C-alpha positions, 0 to 999 in steps of 0.5 A: 087443185093442189099440185104436188112437188116433183119430190113429193111425187117420187116419194109417193111412187116409191112407196105405192110401187112395192104395194103393186109389186106384191099384188096388194094394189094394182099399178097406179091404184091408190093404196088406200082404195085397194082394201088390202087385208094386212094390218097396218104397222105402227111406225115412227118416222124420222126425217132430215128436215121439216120439209122432208117430213111434209113430203114423206107424210104425203107419200105415206097417206098416198100409199094407204097409210096414216099420219097420227101426229107430228113430232117436231122435235125429231122432224118426224111423225108417228103413223101407220103404214101397210107392211109391204111399204116398210122397206120402201119407206126406209129408203124414201129420200129424206127418211133417216130412220123408221121404227116399227112397233113389232114386239110383244109389249110388256105390261109396262107399255099399257098407257092408261088414262084414269080421268084423274080419279086417283090423282091425289092432291099433292102426290109428291108431298105425300109420297115422302111422308112426314107424319112426325111433328115432334122432332127437333131436327131442322129438316125443313131446310134440307134441299139436297144442296151439293149432292149429285144424282146421276139419271141414266135415262132419255136425257133432260130437256132445258125446260123451266125448272131444270134450265138453271146453271149448274142444275144439270150436267150432261155426261156422255150421250150414249143414245142413238141420237148422239150423232143427230145434230141438235138432239145430242143430250136433248130428251126427245122421248120425255121420260128422263125430264119427268124423272128429273123434275121429281128428283130435283126440279126447281122452278120459282116461277116468279111471273105474277100468278104462276106457281113455283115448282119444286122437286124432292131435292131441289137443291141437288144437281143432276148428272144426265146420261142419255141412253134412250132415243125419241122411240125409247130405244136402248140396248142393255150395253148402253145402260151398262156403259152408262153405269160404268161411266157414273162409277168412273167419274163419281168423284170428278170435280163438281160432280159428287155423284152419291145417287143413281136413279134407274127407272129402267128394267129388263125381263132378264132371263138369268139370275142376278148373280150372273147378269151383267146389268146386276153386277154393274149396279152392285159395283156402283153400290160398292163404290159408295153410290146409292143405287135406286131402281124401279121393280117394274109395272107387271102387276100383282101376278108377276113373280120376278121384279125387273133387272137390275132391281133384282140385285138384292143390294140395291133399293128396289122400289114399288109403287103406292096408290094414294087414292087421291087423298092426303091421309095414308090410312087408305093407301094401297099397293098400286095395281101395276106395281110388280109383286115379286116373290118372297125371295126378291121384291120391292124394298119399299114403296113410294107414291107412283100414281098420278105424280106431276112433274115437269112437262117437255113440250114436243117430246114423244109422250107429250105429243102422244098423251096430250091428256097428261098435260097439267095446267097451272093456276095461270093456265100455263101447261107447264106440268105433266102427269105420269104413273109407274114405278119410274116415278116412285123410284124418282121420288126415293132418289130425291129423298135419298139426296136429302138424307145425304146432304144432312148426313153425307157420311152415310154409306149405301147400306145405312141409307137403305136400312134407315129407309126400310126401318122407318117406312110406314106399313100399308095396312092389309096390303100383300106383304110381299108386294108392299115390302117394308111399306111407304117411304117416310123420309122425315122420320128417316131424317130424324132417326139415329143412323145405324152402326155400319156393322149393323147395316151392312148387307151380306149377299153373295157377291154377283159374278157378272159372268152371265150373257148380254143377250140374257140381260136383254130378255125380250128387250131388243133394238133393231137394225133400222135397214135390215130389220134384224134384231141386235142379239148375242154377245156384242154391244151396239158397235158389234164389239164382242162382249168378254164378261171376264175382262169387263167384270175385273174392270168394272169392279175397280171402276175402270171399264172406261178408258178415256172415251172408250168402253168395251174397246170402242170409242163411244164418246169424247174425253172431257167436259166442255162448256158449250151447251145450256147446262154449261158443263157438257161431256164432249161427243165423238163420231160413231161408226156404228149401225143405225139401230132403232127401237124394236118397240117404240113404246118404251117397254124397258122405261117403267112409266106405266101411264101419262094422264092428267084428268081433273086437278083440284089441288088447294095449292094451285088455287093459292098460286103455289104448288111445291113437291116438297111443300110438306117440309114447312109444315111437317118437318120441324 
């Protein structure tokens, strides 16, 4: 007979007691024997240690719940518990956070496994084009060297391909995990690492039999701003703060931030002219940063792209489906890519179906979707496959870094004009959903750039005078203790949002004062050299509420699915897989 420890027995009693109190089970009766009719609630539970996690898992099972999978990175687990046990679970000794999945899910949350049938041979290779073979420009030598790409996401993990000195520079961690020892700046969700690998991964993998991996711009460096936790939780105020930091520090020594990737979007209830998230990206654009944003994964019936892709200045990216072939003649608009409207839709597309990038072992998506892991020719599961407009945006961001290395004086408007004017149309596609067509960076790199006056966009300027609540749409974080959503005109610290004050500061790139934003200290005031990245922005202690994700499925992070399936690429068997290997064959 297995004996439970005293602390485990107390944890069990703490969970089973409330069920008996509301009549769902009899006193002393195991919850699983009660046959209650209430549907169990999906949860992610974070604990203080591996020992705490083991005790709480035992308590959850005894209370009639299930433990679906461990999440070692956060000393926690995912599972299901009876609704009546939620309050007790949150107050169980050793539990630091419980995130429930109670919200209406966006279509972006529907994770699909296509069994690999739509997996192209070299997805990134094809996505960037390269059909021109008679150009004299030496585009093969472009790597994005010297160009900084800011990634506002769930952080970046130090996996091979992203762990070289100088590859990743950690900006401030603005996520709810910034206060958790050992998790600061680390990607516990997995989304940010996948995007980072696509944009600028570079893993020579010199061990015998292991292939190298290169993203689109393997010579570029990444500036990571973590705003999402392991549950995908992030409030729009955190994202806006991140954008403002990028603008304020774009010219800091060693950063040279020329590109901002936002594989993120909300179903904002207000226009791009009013929305503060829209205003933030437009301010970045006007300061010389090429902002690349995914349009969302709501499919062909959706008439609105997500915010901030709705802003007319930025590059709004939809996803193409390569149909499992190298030729572009059979490509289509991916079935999940948001269509939009004639007024605002994707400017162009890039491959977004079954895109292979670097795997983040132990992260939330890695644990939840083991079928998305991809083994290399040596049998090592170094890679991960995902689909979504997130991946498509990352492909474009990496490609823009190549252009800016080649022609560093290009303005954001010139870059956008080049990409749109050289895109490959998709035959027979919905003209709204497809935009200008598919990215062809090889053509863009050989085309004479338009004069600044011919490329300048003249849309009405955004005012940013809308509301934070409108910018959130249905994406809310929740107080982990009370279960109450963060709503209204306040940020995660409860500080009042004053759009007139903020817009004036954001316009000038001065929304941050040292480590303070919107009147509250969010982070430290300078870089330190104390992490794997060598260069990391110093943290600061928070006094904010313990917000958690209302929906841990990560609806705002527009990666649609994570799947592996069969891999039959020629380059795996030859011992090499290079995301931009097309450069040596087509860019001449």
